[in-house]
N, CA, C and O atoms as CSV, one atom per row, in Angstrom:
chain,resi,resn,atom,element,x,y,z
A,1,MET,N,N,101.182,132.665,147.457
A,1,MET,CA,C,102.112,132.849,148.904
A,1,MET,C,C,102.922,133.837,148.860
A,1,MET,O,O,103.327,134.235,147.768
A,2,ILE,N,N,103.352,134.476,150.136
A,2,ILE,CA,C,104.544,135.758,149.694
A,2,ILE,C,C,105.585,134.028,150.323
A,2,ILE,O,O,105.531,132.960,150.933
A,3,SER,N,N,106.529,135.123,149.416
A,3,SER,CA,C,107.828,134.967,148.806
A,3,SER,C,C,109.070,134.831,149.196
A,3,SER,O,O,109.936,133.978,149.003
A,4,PHE,N,N,108.980,136.390,150.118
A,4,PHE,CA,C,110.314,136.466,150.791
A,4,PHE,C,C,110.575,136.061,151.838
A,4,PHE,O,O,109.692,135.452,152.441
A,5,LYS,N,N,112.042,136.266,152.533
A,5,LYS,CA,C,112.523,135.786,153.602
A,5,LYS,C,C,112.370,136.081,154.594
A,5,LYS,O,O,111.143,136.033,154.503
A,6,LYS,N,N,112.613,136.545,156.122
A,6,LYS,CA,C,112.527,136.724,157.291
A,6,LYS,C,C,113.704,138.044,156.961
A,6,LYS,O,O,113.402,139.070,157.571
A,7,LYS,N,N,115.148,138.178,155.986
A,7,LYS,CA,C,115.582,139.119,156.419
A,7,LYS,C,C,115.666,140.010,155.646
A,7,LYS,O,O,116.280,141.063,155.819
A,8,GLU,N,N,114.940,139.617,154.527
A,8,GLU,CA,C,114.389,140.810,153.347
A,8,GLU,C,C,113.230,140.909,153.733
A,8,GLU,O,O,112.561,141.214,152.745
A,9,ALA,N,N,112.285,140.786,155.049
A,9,ALA,CA,C,111.131,141.563,155.378
A,9,ALA,C,C,111.324,142.505,156.679
A,9,ALA,O,O,110.638,143.432,157.110
A,10,GLU,N,N,112.381,141.980,157.084
A,10,GLU,CA,C,113.055,143.171,157.654
A,10,GLU,C,C,113.788,143.759,157.086
A,10,GLU,O,O,114.540,143.997,158.031
A,11,SER,N,N,114.173,144.165,156.388
A,11,SER,CA,C,114.469,145.276,155.603
A,11,SER,C,C,113.363,145.988,155.077
A,11,SER,O,O,113.520,146.984,154.370
A,12,ILE,N,N,112.870,145.785,155.213
A,12,ILE,CA,C,111.253,146.682,154.480
A,12,ILE,C,C,110.222,146.358,155.352
A,12,ILE,O,O,109.111,146.291,154.827
A,13,LYS,N,N,110.310,146.092,156.800
A,13,LYS,CA,C,109.561,146.211,157.605
A,13,LYS,C,C,108.748,147.458,157.459
A,13,LYS,O,O,107.551,147.275,157.235
A,14,ASP,N,N,109.238,148.883,157.558
A,14,ASP,CA,C,109.031,149.778,157.517
A,14,ASP,C,C,107.860,150.096,156.286
A,14,ASP,O,O,107.149,151.053,156.594
A,15,THR,N,N,107.520,149.467,154.930
A,15,THR,CA,C,107.401,150.089,154.168
A,15,THR,C,C,105.792,149.631,154.409
A,15,THR,O,O,105.407,149.039,155.418
A,16,ASP,N,N,104.882,150.051,153.208
A,16,ASP,CA,C,103.713,150.337,153.232
A,16,ASP,C,C,103.649,148.571,152.459
A,16,ASP,O,O,102.467,148.439,152.776
A,17,PHE,N,N,103.770,148.070,152.196
A,17,PHE,CA,C,103.616,146.477,151.665
A,17,PHE,C,C,103.847,145.684,152.774
A,17,PHE,O,O,103.071,144.763,153.029
A,18,VAL,N,N,104.761,145.904,153.431
A,18,VAL,CA,C,105.002,144.990,154.818
A,18,VAL,C,C,103.354,145.547,155.939
A,18,VAL,O,O,103.175,144.740,156.851
A,19,LYS,N,N,102.590,146.394,155.925
A,19,LYS,CA,C,102.109,146.663,156.487
A,19,LYS,C,C,100.504,146.892,156.072
A,19,LYS,O,O,99.505,147.480,156.488
A,20,THR,N,N,100.847,146.201,155.188
A,20,THR,CA,C,99.513,145.751,153.870
A,20,THR,C,C,99.392,144.286,154.013
A,20,THR,O,O,98.477,143.505,154.272
A,21,ASP,N,N,100.347,144.221,153.812
A,21,ASP,CA,C,100.207,142.222,154.450
A,21,ASP,C,C,100.418,141.769,155.513
A,21,ASP,O,O,100.365,140.560,155.740
A,22,ILE,N,N,100.618,142.402,156.131
A,22,ILE,CA,C,99.924,142.068,157.990
A,22,ILE,C,C,98.252,142.610,158.344
A,22,ILE,O,O,97.216,142.144,158.816
A,23,GLU,N,N,98.561,143.381,158.004
A,23,GLU,CA,C,96.997,144.116,157.813
A,23,GLU,C,C,96.119,142.526,157.066
A,23,GLU,O,O,95.177,142.005,157.663
A,24,ASP,N,N,96.595,142.038,155.881
A,24,ASP,CA,C,95.858,141.230,155.211
A,24,ASP,C,C,95.857,139.607,155.419
A,24,ASP,O,O,95.323,138.652,154.855
A,25,MET,N,N,96.996,139.858,156.856
A,25,MET,CA,C,96.665,138.346,157.495
A,25,MET,C,C,95.896,138.473,158.807
A,25,MET,O,O,95.356,137.504,159.341
A,26,ILE,N,N,95.873,139.605,159.259
A,26,ILE,CA,C,94.983,140.318,160.186
A,26,ILE,C,C,93.460,139.669,160.067
A,26,ILE,O,O,92.891,138.869,160.810
A,27,ILE,N,N,92.969,140.397,158.708
A,27,ILE,CA,C,91.640,140.183,157.965
A,27,ILE,C,C,91.394,138.255,157.760
A,27,ILE,O,O,90.304,137.689,157.675
A,28,ALA,N,N,92.290,137.830,157.738
A,28,ALA,CA,C,92.730,136.370,157.249
A,28,ALA,C,C,92.079,135.683,158.294
A,28,ALA,O,O,91.300,134.744,158.455
A,29,TYR,N,N,92.716,136.536,158.952
A,29,TYR,CA,C,92.420,135.061,160.829
A,29,TYR,C,C,91.207,135.987,161.519
A,29,TYR,O,O,90.542,135.193,162.185
A,30,ILE,N,N,90.735,137.100,161.622
A,30,ILE,CA,C,89.238,137.728,161.721
A,30,ILE,C,C,87.858,136.363,161.025
A,30,ILE,O,O,86.894,135.743,161.475
A,31,LEU,N,N,88.709,136.520,159.537
A,31,LEU,CA,C,87.405,136.173,158.757
A,31,LEU,C,C,87.245,134.555,159.282
A,31,LEU,O,O,86.194,133.918,159.355
A,32,ASP,N,N,88.835,134.026,159.676
A,32,ASP,CA,C,88.502,132.546,159.502
A,32,ASP,C,C,87.949,132.114,160.790
A,32,ASP,O,O,87.480,130.980,160.890
A,33,GLN,N,N,87.967,133.015,161.894
A,33,GLN,CA,C,87.899,132.876,163.672
A,33,GLN,C,C,85.677,133.118,163.557
A,33,GLN,O,O,84.654,132.740,164.127
A,34,SER,N,N,86.072,133.866,162.568
A,34,SER,CA,C,84.046,134.243,162.189
A,34,SER,C,C,83.125,133.127,161.793
A,34,SER,O,O,81.946,132.955,162.103
A,35,LYS,N,N,84.079,132.263,160.888
A,35,LYS,CA,C,83.515,131.183,160.239
A,35,LYS,C,C,82.742,130.104,161.484
A,35,LYS,O,O,81.656,129.536,161.365
A,36,ASN,N,N,83.808,130.045,162.817
A,36,ASN,CA,C,83.922,129.705,163.908
A,36,ASN,C,C,83.586,129.974,165.378
A,36,ASN,O,O,83.955,129.662,166.510
A,37,ASN,N,N,82.252,131.085,164.431
A,37,ASN,CA,C,81.869,132.134,165.552
A,37,ASN,C,C,82.458,132.071,167.142
A,37,ASN,O,O,82.066,131.793,168.275
A,38,ASN,N,N,83.840,132.587,166.328
A,38,ASN,CA,C,84.767,132.703,168.157
A,38,ASN,C,C,84.669,134.436,167.938
A,38,ASN,O,O,85.247,135.013,168.859
A,39,ILE,N,N,84.324,134.970,167.357
A,39,ILE,CA,C,84.229,136.951,167.257
A,39,ILE,C,C,82.614,137.268,167.803
A,39,ILE,O,O,81.603,136.579,167.675
A,40,SER,N,N,82.861,138.897,168.610
A,40,SER,CA,C,82.047,139.566,168.087
A,40,SER,C,C,81.966,140.682,167.773
A,40,SER,O,O,82.926,141.131,168.398
A,41,LEU,N,N,81.516,141.557,167.235
A,41,LEU,CA,C,81.000,142.441,166.389
A,41,LEU,C,C,80.455,143.438,167.158
A,41,LEU,O,O,79.509,143.100,167.870
A,42,ALA,N,N,80.988,145.143,167.211
A,42,ALA,CA,C,80.155,146.040,167.712
A,42,ALA,C,C,80.033,146.786,167.276
A,42,ALA,O,O,80.959,146.631,166.479
A,43,GLN,N,N,79.505,147.935,166.939
A,43,GLN,CA,C,79.501,149.672,166.260
A,43,GLN,C,C,79.200,150.766,167.303
A,43,GLN,O,O,78.263,150.771,168.103
A,44,LYS,N,N,79.533,151.086,167.250
A,44,LYS,CA,C,79.324,152.915,168.255
A,44,LYS,C,C,79.971,154.482,167.639
A,44,LYS,O,O,81.177,154.618,167.848
A,45,ASN,N,N,79.317,155.576,166.955
A,45,ASN,CA,C,80.187,156.575,166.913
A,45,ASN,C,C,80.738,156.040,166.094
A,45,ASN,O,O,81.780,155.653,166.624
A,46,ASN,N,N,80.722,155.570,164.505
A,46,ASN,CA,C,81.496,155.166,163.861
A,46,ASN,C,C,83.117,154.505,163.697
A,46,ASN,O,O,84.041,154.708,162.910
A,47,THR,N,N,82.897,153.562,164.957
A,47,THR,CA,C,84.037,152.539,165.441
A,47,THR,C,C,83.313,151.967,165.585
A,47,THR,O,O,82.198,152.231,166.036
A,48,THR,N,N,83.960,150.513,165.064
A,48,THR,CA,C,84.279,149.436,164.917
A,48,THR,C,C,84.537,148.442,165.866
A,48,THR,O,O,85.739,148.179,165.892
A,49,TYR,N,N,83.837,147.757,166.696
A,49,TYR,CA,C,84.931,146.996,167.400
A,49,TYR,C,C,84.872,145.630,167.590
A,49,TYR,O,O,83.800,145.088,167.317
A,50,ILE,N,N,85.803,144.937,168.005
A,50,ILE,CA,C,86.134,143.329,167.599
A,50,ILE,C,C,86.172,142.863,168.708
A,50,ILE,O,O,86.486,143.690,169.564
A,51,SER,N,N,85.796,140.902,169.404
A,51,SER,CA,C,85.882,140.972,170.492
A,51,SER,C,C,86.358,139.212,170.268
A,51,SER,O,O,85.623,138.386,169.728
A,52,PHE,N,N,87.331,139.005,170.658
A,52,PHE,CA,C,87.558,137.405,170.506
A,52,PHE,C,C,87.230,136.428,171.888
A,52,PHE,O,O,87.568,136.799,173.012
A,53,ARG,N,N,86.850,135.732,171.753
A,53,ARG,CA,C,85.521,134.689,172.068
A,53,ARG,C,C,86.414,133.976,173.002
A,53,ARG,O,O,85.836,133.986,174.089
A,54,GLN,N,N,87.564,133.352,173.105
A,54,GLN,CA,C,88.805,132.035,172.896
A,54,GLN,C,C,89.882,133.011,172.789
A,54,GLN,O,O,89.775,134.237,172.828
A,55,GLY,N,N,90.826,132.378,172.664
A,55,GLY,CA,C,92.100,131.604,172.530
A,55,GLY,C,C,93.105,133.005,172.738
A,55,GLY,O,O,92.658,134.044,173.224
A,56,LYS,N,N,94.317,132.871,172.354
A,56,LYS,CA,C,95.485,133.780,172.945
A,56,LYS,C,C,95.245,134.740,172.470
A,56,LYS,O,O,95.000,135.392,173.485
A,57,ILE,N,N,95.058,135.648,171.377
A,57,ILE,CA,C,94.328,137.052,171.645
A,57,ILE,C,C,93.458,137.770,172.050
A,57,ILE,O,O,93.405,138.999,172.080
A,58,LYS,N,N,92.320,136.556,172.569
A,58,LYS,CA,C,91.457,137.163,173.645
A,58,LYS,C,C,92.237,137.079,175.133
A,58,LYS,O,O,92.174,138.116,175.793
A,59,ASP,N,N,92.834,136.154,175.617
A,59,ASP,CA,C,93.715,136.261,176.220
A,59,ASP,C,C,94.984,137.493,176.350
A,59,ASP,O,O,94.562,138.501,176.917
A,60,PHE,N,N,95.412,137.517,176.226
A,60,PHE,CA,C,96.943,138.908,175.674
A,60,PHE,C,C,96.010,140.231,175.413
A,60,PHE,O,O,96.436,141.366,175.630
A,61,LEU,N,N,95.202,140.065,175.114
A,61,LEU,CA,C,93.918,141.545,174.792
A,61,LEU,C,C,93.005,142.266,176.671
A,61,LEU,O,O,92.625,143.335,177.150
A,62,GLY,N,N,93.073,141.044,176.991
A,62,GLY,CA,C,92.368,140.730,178.333
A,62,GLY,C,C,93.647,141.820,179.153
A,62,GLY,O,O,93.469,142.848,179.805
A,63,GLU,N,N,94.754,141.197,178.847
A,63,GLU,CA,C,96.148,141.054,179.860
A,63,GLU,C,C,96.255,142.616,179.746
A,63,GLU,O,O,96.186,143.426,180.670
A,64,TRP,N,N,96.459,142.884,178.266
A,64,TRP,CA,C,97.280,144.260,178.052
A,64,TRP,C,C,95.603,144.863,177.991
A,64,TRP,O,O,95.608,145.844,177.247
A,65,TYR,N,N,94.686,144.687,178.341
A,65,TYR,CA,C,93.984,146.400,178.473
A,65,TYR,C,C,93.841,146.583,180.412
A,65,TYR,O,O,93.443,147.710,180.705
A,66,SER,N,N,94.049,145.860,181.384
A,66,SER,CA,C,94.717,146.150,182.839
A,66,SER,C,C,95.721,146.901,182.520
A,66,SER,O,O,95.772,148.065,182.121
A,67,ILE,N,N,96.502,146.135,182.732
A,67,ILE,CA,C,98.152,146.990,182.241
A,67,ILE,C,C,98.020,148.279,181.650
A,67,ILE,O,O,98.144,149.315,182.304
A,68,LEU,N,N,97.771,148.244,180.422
A,68,LEU,CA,C,97.153,149.760,179.562
A,68,LEU,C,C,96.729,150.705,180.439
A,68,LEU,O,O,97.181,151.830,180.653
A,69,GLY,N,N,95.613,150.002,181.029
A,69,GLY,CA,C,95.027,151.332,181.835
A,69,GLY,C,C,95.564,151.970,182.833
A,69,GLY,O,O,95.401,153.186,182.934
A,70,LEU,N,N,96.336,151.223,183.793
A,70,LEU,CA,C,97.215,151.781,185.196
A,70,LEU,C,C,97.789,152.175,184.289
A,70,LEU,O,O,96.924,152.762,183.638
A,71,TYR,N,N,99.098,152.293,183.554
A,71,TYR,CA,C,99.679,153.482,182.501
A,71,TYR,C,C,99.308,154.328,181.789
A,71,TYR,O,O,100.237,155.023,181.376
A,72,GLN,N,N,98.404,154.588,181.462
A,72,GLN,CA,C,97.067,155.400,180.695
A,72,GLN,C,C,96.865,156.161,182.090
A,72,GLN,O,O,96.995,157.366,181.875
A,73,ASN,N,N,96.633,155.941,183.252
A,73,ASN,CA,C,96.423,156.818,184.337
A,73,ASN,C,C,96.463,156.762,185.350
A,73,ASN,O,O,95.628,156.643,186.246
A,74,ASN,N,N,98.656,156.941,185.231
A,74,ASN,CA,C,99.290,157.499,185.488
A,74,ASN,C,C,99.542,156.130,186.805
A,74,ASN,O,O,100.236,156.567,187.723
A,75,LYS,N,N,99.251,155.133,186.945
A,75,LYS,CA,C,99.804,153.973,188.100
A,75,LYS,C,C,100.462,153.546,187.484
A,75,LYS,O,O,101.323,154.373,187.185
A,76,LEU,N,N,100.620,152.624,187.038
A,76,LEU,CA,C,102.148,152.429,186.457
A,76,LEU,C,C,103.430,153.157,185.439
A,76,LEU,O,O,102.948,153.910,184.594
A,77,SER,N,N,104.794,153.059,185.398
A,77,SER,CA,C,105.737,153.896,185.492
A,77,SER,C,C,106.378,153.211,184.253
A,77,SER,O,O,106.905,152.099,184.256
A,78,PRO,N,N,106.179,154.506,182.618
A,78,PRO,CA,C,106.832,153.669,181.759
A,78,PRO,C,C,107.938,152.251,181.563
A,78,PRO,O,O,108.087,151.245,180.868
A,79,GLU,N,N,108.627,153.084,182.847
A,79,GLU,CA,C,108.933,151.326,182.180
A,79,GLU,C,C,108.195,150.613,182.642
A,79,GLU,O,O,107.408,150.290,181.752
A,80,MET,N,N,107.906,150.049,183.724
A,80,MET,CA,C,107.585,149.101,183.971
A,80,MET,C,C,106.153,148.602,183.084
A,80,MET,O,O,105.779,147.436,183.210
A,81,TYR,N,N,105.374,149.578,182.169
A,81,TYR,CA,C,104.931,149.293,181.060
A,81,TYR,C,C,105.426,148.668,179.599
A,81,TYR,O,O,104.830,148.002,178.753
A,82,ASP,N,N,107.056,149.284,179.702
A,82,ASP,CA,C,108.330,148.916,178.735
A,82,ASP,C,C,108.544,147.397,178.758
A,82,ASP,O,O,108.707,146.682,177.770
A,83,VAL,N,N,108.516,147.009,180.075
A,83,VAL,CA,C,109.106,145.839,180.739
A,83,VAL,C,C,108.128,144.636,180.171
A,83,VAL,O,O,108.337,143.512,179.714
A,84,PHE,N,N,106.867,145.496,180.448
A,84,PHE,CA,C,105.551,144.386,179.919
A,84,PHE,C,C,105.404,144.508,178.415
A,84,PHE,O,O,104.367,143.918,178.112
A,85,VAL,N,N,105.788,144.841,177.712
A,85,VAL,CA,C,105.609,145.139,176.602
A,85,VAL,C,C,106.761,144.203,175.676
A,85,VAL,O,O,106.516,143.580,174.643
A,86,GLN,N,N,108.058,144.315,176.378
A,86,GLN,CA,C,109.308,144.158,176.163
A,86,GLN,C,C,109.234,142.491,176.459
A,86,GLN,O,O,109.738,141.628,175.740
A,87,SER,N,N,108.519,142.283,177.629
A,87,SER,CA,C,108.128,140.499,177.248
A,87,SER,C,C,107.343,139.989,176.449
A,87,SER,O,O,107.777,138.984,175.886
A,88,LYS,N,N,105.905,140.449,176.075
A,88,LYS,CA,C,105.006,140.142,175.282
A,88,LYS,C,C,106.469,139.917,174.159
A,88,LYS,O,O,106.995,138.852,173.837
A,89,ILE,N,N,106.676,140.678,173.934
A,89,ILE,CA,C,107.798,140.842,172.270
A,89,ILE,C,C,108.671,139.583,172.308
A,89,ILE,O,O,108.542,138.690,171.471
A,90,LYS,N,N,109.635,139.536,173.388
A,90,LYS,CA,C,110.105,138.798,173.618
A,90,LYS,C,C,109.714,136.541,173.229
A,90,LYS,O,O,110.193,135.583,172.624
A,91,ASN,N,N,108.333,136.995,174.304
A,91,ASN,CA,C,107.505,135.539,173.946
A,91,ASN,C,C,106.821,135.094,172.711
A,91,ASN,O,O,106.223,134.040,172.493
A,92,LEU,N,N,107.075,136.328,171.790
A,92,LEU,CA,C,106.328,136.133,170.756
A,92,LEU,C,C,107.714,135.580,169.767
A,92,LEU,O,O,107.827,134.589,169.046
A,93,SER,N,N,108.457,136.444,170.023
A,93,SER,CA,C,109.748,135.570,169.674
A,93,SER,C,C,110.736,134.867,169.485
A,93,SER,O,O,111.722,134.925,168.750
A,94,ALA,N,N,110.061,133.665,170.827
A,94,ALA,CA,C,110.460,133.156,171.114
A,94,ALA,C,C,109.685,131.934,170.666
A,94,ALA,O,O,110.190,130.859,170.344
A,95,ALA,N,N,108.420,132.228,170.686
A,95,ALA,CA,C,107.900,131.201,170.124
A,95,ALA,C,C,107.737,130.740,168.623
A,95,ALA,O,O,107.324,129.643,168.246
A,96,GLU,N,N,108.167,131.862,167.803
A,96,GLU,CA,C,108.406,131.906,166.178
A,96,GLU,C,C,109.254,130.596,166.296
A,96,GLU,O,O,109.166,129.722,165.434
A,97,ASN,N,N,109.922,130.501,167.176
A,97,ASN,CA,C,111.255,129.568,166.895
A,97,ASN,C,C,110.744,128.003,167.064
A,97,ASN,O,O,111.439,127.039,166.740
A,98,LYS,N,N,110.016,127.952,167.371
A,98,LYS,CA,C,109.088,127.121,168.091
A,98,LYS,C,C,108.662,125.922,166.857
A,98,LYS,O,O,107.926,126.513,166.068
A,99,SER,N,N,108.860,124.411,166.387
A,99,SER,CA,C,108.247,124.021,165.852
A,99,SER,C,C,106.868,123.650,166.179
A,99,SER,O,O,106.562,123.274,167.311
A,100,CYS,N,N,105.787,123.773,164.939
A,100,CYS,CA,C,104.625,123.174,165.609
A,100,CYS,C,C,103.965,122.728,164.348
A,100,CYS,O,O,104.066,123.432,163.344
A,101,SER,N,N,103.040,121.180,164.321
A,101,SER,CA,C,102.550,120.784,163.133
A,101,SER,C,C,101.266,122.105,162.954
A,101,SER,O,O,100.985,123.032,163.714
A,102,LYS,N,N,100.556,121.614,161.325
A,102,LYS,CA,C,99.775,121.910,160.704
A,102,LYS,C,C,98.602,122.230,161.249
A,102,LYS,O,O,97.676,123.009,161.027
A,103,GLU,N,N,98.960,121.241,162.189
A,103,GLU,CA,C,97.069,121.044,163.033
A,103,GLU,C,C,97.526,122.387,163.755
A,103,GLU,O,O,96.924,123.326,163.233
A,104,GLU,N,N,98.425,122.837,164.827
A,104,GLU,CA,C,97.964,123.796,165.666
A,104,GLU,C,C,97.861,125.056,164.640
A,104,GLU,O,O,96.973,125.796,165.062
A,105,TYR,N,N,98.350,125.492,163.634
A,105,TYR,CA,C,98.996,126.394,163.145
A,105,TYR,C,C,98.135,126.938,161.763
A,105,TYR,O,O,98.883,127.149,160.808
A,106,LYS,N,N,96.738,127.189,161.518
A,106,LYS,CA,C,96.016,126.920,160.129
A,106,LYS,C,C,97.260,127.896,158.783
A,106,LYS,O,O,97.678,127.509,157.692
A,107,PHE,N,N,97.451,128.968,159.396
A,107,PHE,CA,C,97.994,129.634,158.525
A,107,PHE,C,C,99.648,129.266,157.930
A,107,PHE,O,O,100.109,129.399,156.797
A,108,GLU,N,N,100.275,128.769,159.175
A,108,GLU,CA,C,101.812,128.046,158.653
A,108,GLU,C,C,102.059,128.753,157.374
A,108,GLU,O,O,102.271,129.935,157.102
A,109,ASP,N,N,101.969,127.680,156.682
A,109,ASP,CA,C,102.056,127.008,155.151
A,109,ASP,C,C,101.980,128.777,154.569
A,109,ASP,O,O,102.964,129.321,154.069
A,110,THR,N,N,100.646,129.480,154.753
A,110,THR,CA,C,100.543,130.561,153.777
A,110,THR,C,C,101.509,131.647,154.555
A,110,THR,O,O,102.070,132.060,153.539
A,111,TYR,N,N,102.048,132.329,155.506
A,111,TYR,CA,C,102.500,132.652,156.300
A,111,TYR,C,C,103.798,132.816,157.154
A,111,TYR,O,O,104.232,133.611,157.986
A,112,SER,N,N,104.271,131.466,156.426
A,112,SER,CA,C,105.488,131.283,157.463
A,112,SER,C,C,107.077,132.132,156.575
A,112,SER,O,O,108.203,132.009,157.057
A,113,ASP,N,N,106.877,132.709,155.640
A,113,ASP,CA,C,107.582,132.959,155.003
A,113,ASP,C,C,107.983,134.657,155.458
A,113,ASP,O,O,108.762,135.292,154.747
A,114,LEU,N,N,107.261,135.384,156.904
A,114,LEU,CA,C,106.754,136.715,156.533
A,114,LEU,C,C,107.961,136.469,158.266
A,114,LEU,O,O,108.981,137.037,158.659
A,115,PHE,N,N,107.104,135.360,158.809
A,115,PHE,CA,C,107.580,135.452,160.311
A,115,PHE,C,C,109.661,134.518,160.782
A,115,PHE,O,O,110.106,134.548,161.930
């Protein structure tokens, strides 16, 4: 289990250690979702694609895909794209402060010290 607190994580958030740890959490989540058959994988030209069949990540990726496409095709200004990004980050920060039960978040005990 990770044993450092939020302030310590913020002070070293740009180090390879934290990046690797976050990647490990993502891998753990993907593996957990694969046990429940909630993901699909595909490969094309040495690139692996992952699709989430349900849940918060699936919903976010669908919404972000639409917004990002508009932004990349210059149909959405950088300022409006930034509003979208900041809104999503703010919502994540707000959710982080909510109490939740262990049934709602399986990984709470393992990763709660990071956030």
